[in-house]
N, C-alpha and C positions, 0 to 999 in steps of 0.2 A: 745651494739650489737644488728640489729636486726636480730630474728630468720627468717629462707631461708627455703623453702619445695622446692626442687628439683626437679622431676619427669621425666622419663624415661621407654620406655614400651618395651618393651624386643625382642622388634624387631630392634629396633635399632643398626646402626653398630657400635664398637667402634676401629676396624680398617681403622684408617685414617693417615695415615704415611704422606701422600702428604698435609694432612687439607683439604681432597676433593676438591686441585682446580688438572685439569686437562692444567699442565702446557706449551706453546709452548717451545722449545728447542733455541730461540732464547739467542748466550749471546753475555756476551758484558764483559769486562775487564779494569777494573776501578785500578785506583790509583791517589796518591797524589808524586806530584813533589817534592821534594827534597830542594829546595828552600823556601818550604812554611814556612811562622811563623805565627802562630796561636794568636788571644788573647783571654782570654774568660776570665770573669767573670763570682764571683762566694758568694752562696746566700741563709744564713742559714734563716730565723724564726723566732722570739723564737718561744719558746714550747707556745703555748694556751690554750691547755688542753690532759691531758690524768684520765685514767676511775677511779682511785683509790686518784690518784693526789700525787703521791708519792716524787714526784719530788718536794716537797713544804715543803708536812707532815714530811720526811725523809731529805728537806733539802741536795738534791744530788745535788750539785751545778756542776755536772757535765750535766746533762740534764740540769738544770733550766736555764745554764750557755751556755747553746749549742750552739756555731757563726764558722762564717766559716773562717776556718785557713789562707786563703791564698784570700783575694778579687779580688784581679787580676792579671795574671800572663798569658805570653806569651810562649807558646809550639812550637816544633819545627815538621816538618811532619811527622818523626818517628809515634809518638804517633797517630797523625791521620791512617795512615796509617796499625795499628793493625783493625784498625775497619774493614778493607777490607779482600773479600778471598782474598787467593795467586793463583786461575785459575778463567778463564770467568765463567760468572753466568748467570742465565738463571730470569725474574721476579718471584717472589714466594723464591726463593731456602733461606736457612737458610746455617747460616753458624760460629764456636766458633771466637770471637773476643779473641788476644791475651790481654794473662791476664798485660803484662809487661806497655799496654798503657793504660788500663784504672781502674791503679790502681794507678798510677803517676795521671791521673783526680780526683780518689776519693782522694788522699789526700790533692789536693788542695781544697776542704769540712772539708774534718779530716784529723790530721797526722797518725792517726791510723786507717786504711780505707782495711779491712781483707775479703776475699774473699770466705774463707774456709766454712762458712756459719756455728759458733760453736754456739751449744745454751746450758742453760743449763742443769743441772740436766743429761748426755749424749746423750742427742736430739739435732735431729740435722734437719739445713732447709734444702734446696733446690741447693745447687750451678750453677750455671751455668753463659756461658755471649755467647750470641746466638745473630746477625744481619741477614737482610733476606733487600734483591734489593726489593726494593716496589715498583719506576716506575723508569722510564729513558727519554729521549728524547734528542737526537744530541748533544745538549748543558747542559742537564743536570741530574742529578741518585739519584732518595732518595731514603736513607740509615735508617729500623726504625730499634732499638737494642732495647734490656733489658734485664739488668743485676741485678745480687742480690752481697750483699755486704754488713756488718755490719759495724760498729766504736767500738772500743775500750774503754770505757768508765770509766778509772780507774777499779773501781770494779765489769764493768756491764758490758753490748752489748747492745747496740741502733741498733736496726736488722729494717729498711724503707721497707716499701713493696716488692718497689721493684725501678729499677731507668730504666727508657725506655726515648725514645731520638729519635732526626732524627740525621743524617750525612749527608750533602747535598752540593753532591761535580760538581763544575764546572769542567764535563766534558772536553773541550777542551783547558783550563786555567787552568786545577789539580790541581783546588785549592779549599779552604772549601771554601763553600759561607754562609756557617748555617751549627752552631752547637749547639744541647742541648741535654742536662744529667736533666734530676728531675721527683723527687718522685710525683706520682699524688696523688692529690688532693685524699680524701673522706670522709666518716664519721670517718675511725681513718688508719694512713697510717703509724705507725711504731707500734711498739716492744720492750718495757726496758726488762732487766731481771737485778737484784745489787743484787747479794750480801752482806745481814746482818746478823750481830751477833747479832739483839734484834730481827729477823725475828722469827714466831710462828711456822714456819714451820723447821722440821728437820733438812734440805739442805741448809737452812738458804737464798735461794733465794728466792726472789722478781719479780714477772710478771709484767708487768703492758702495754695497754695500750694505744692509743694519734693519735694528727692528730697535723699536724706542719703545717703548711697553705702555705713553701716556701723552697724546700732545691733543690736547681739547676746549673747549669754551662751551660752558653753561651755563644755563640762565633756571634755572628749579631745578627738583628735587626727581632723584631718578624712579622715586615713586609714583609720582604725577603722571609724567613718560606709560608707567607699564598700566594705569587703571586706565585710565584715559585713553589708552591703546584698547585696552581688553573692552572698554567700553564701546570702543570705535567696533572692532570685530565682531563681537557680541552684536549690535543690531543694524549688520553691513549685508546691505543689498548689492544684487550688479550695479545698481547704476548709486549707489551710493561710498562702496569704496571697491579694490579688492590689494592681494597679499603685498608681502614689505618685498616674495622675490619677484611680483610682477613690475613694482614701482620700481628697483636696484632695475631691471633688465630694462624700460621705458627707458630710464634715466641714461644706460651703459651703451644706447646705442644710436646715444646724442655724442658721444668721442670719437666708437670704433664700431668703423665697417664690422669685423669678423665678428661682433655680437649682434651682428644682423640673420648673425647663423645659426640653426637649429641647432649646433655642439648635442653628439648624445654618446653615451658610454660607447665602447669597447663590448661590450655584452647587445647590448640593444641596435648596432652596429650590424655586427654580424647574424643576428635573428630576423633582421632587417633583409638585411646583402641576397640573406639563402632564400626569404620566402620570395622575396619583388626578384630577386635574379638581377643584383646589381655592382656593381664594382666598389670597393669604401677605396679613398684615399686616404691616409697616415698621414700627418703632419706630426714630427716631433718638433718641441720647441724647449728650450729651457728655462723657463718664466714666463711668469702668465701676459694671456693676454689683453687685460679688461684693468688695469694698473698700472702708474709711472714711474711702479718702485723698478724697475730692469730695462 
């Protein structure tokens, strides 16, 4: 994992409860009709890499042979209504996803999915399930979401960096036009912890990180997502849409206090510090601040 340098001058604000966006209070209600049935396809690609190659050297079959539990499954509308707010919301608003629907979907990937984010040796992850209304028109609404979950693999745990995705609703028909829940790509996008009696550590826990090329649930074709988001963005105004980056920031702020800080690049920090005669605080880290992979 590459060493990162994050810099921030002491005049930057950490008060970012609304992610620094002035939201226009145009609110809409979101619904999915009771008769809706959604066909979801699941994918888990073979594990390509772990930092210490433990899944090979220690012959941990639970990780080496990790595959999707149910490749294809049909769901009722109630599962996807779990992703909707209980009241009318404005663009940029965030709300908690109901656990029952999220777990039903996650167990299509792995039957022992868990939302408690338990780690070995008494450490704890950052649990949560949050959604955000990114954009809407009279025809469609785009909901962005982020979920933290783990899979119990025999004597250990598999922790994806995060599950993110889109739920696109056809508003007049109250149907699901597209759904995707996936683990984003990256040099490292999961962590595993495994209890092994042969471990050199007194706690008997081995911890490793790695990369999985695809871990995903999807309903609908990618071109649907592309076409609808293009249409939404072309018709977007301040009251009917925000950017993908702004929606992701709004979600990230629900999980990590560090996301409330307006981090800037090294170059910008140096320029601002010199112009305003402010000191720079330098933090050196060896992994990402905004996911569960490290």
